[in-house]
C-alpha positions, 0 to 999 in steps of 0.5 A, spaced: 529 516 516 521 518 515 516 516 520 511 511 517 504 515 516 500 509 515 502 506 522 497 510 526 491 507 522 487 501 524 488 494 522 482 495 517 484 501 514 491 498 513 489 492 510 484 496 505 490 500 503 495 494 502 489 491 497 489 498 493 496 499 493 497 491 490 492 493 485 495 499 482 502 495 482 499 490 478 497 495 473 504 498 473 507 491 472 502 490 466 504 497 463 497 500 464 499 506 469 504 509 464 498 509 458 491 510 461 493 514 468 499 518 466 504 515 470 511 517 469 518 515 473 516 520 479 509 517 480 512 510 479 517 512 485 512 515 489 507 508 488 513 504 490 515 508 497 507 508 499 508 500 497 514 499 502 510 504 507 504 500 507 507 493 507 511 495 513 505 497 517 501 491 514 506 487 517 506 491 524 499 492 525 495 486 521 500 480 519 495 474 518 489 477 522 482 477 519 481 484 520 473 483 519 473 478 525 480 479 529 481 485 534 487 488 532 
């Protein structure tokens, strides 16, 4: 098993990555990554892996906290 590189980041950074990854996944769901961004199966698989790791880190370090007001 691979170590999750995102677990060492602070909660705010993980929260930002979570937002970014979700935006890219939305583009992928609408078929926009394959056209305008040149994504193929390898990059799509890599995005899925990043999503899985970021979600794991988000659950572990952020949860339902508001990173703007909470100390995490």
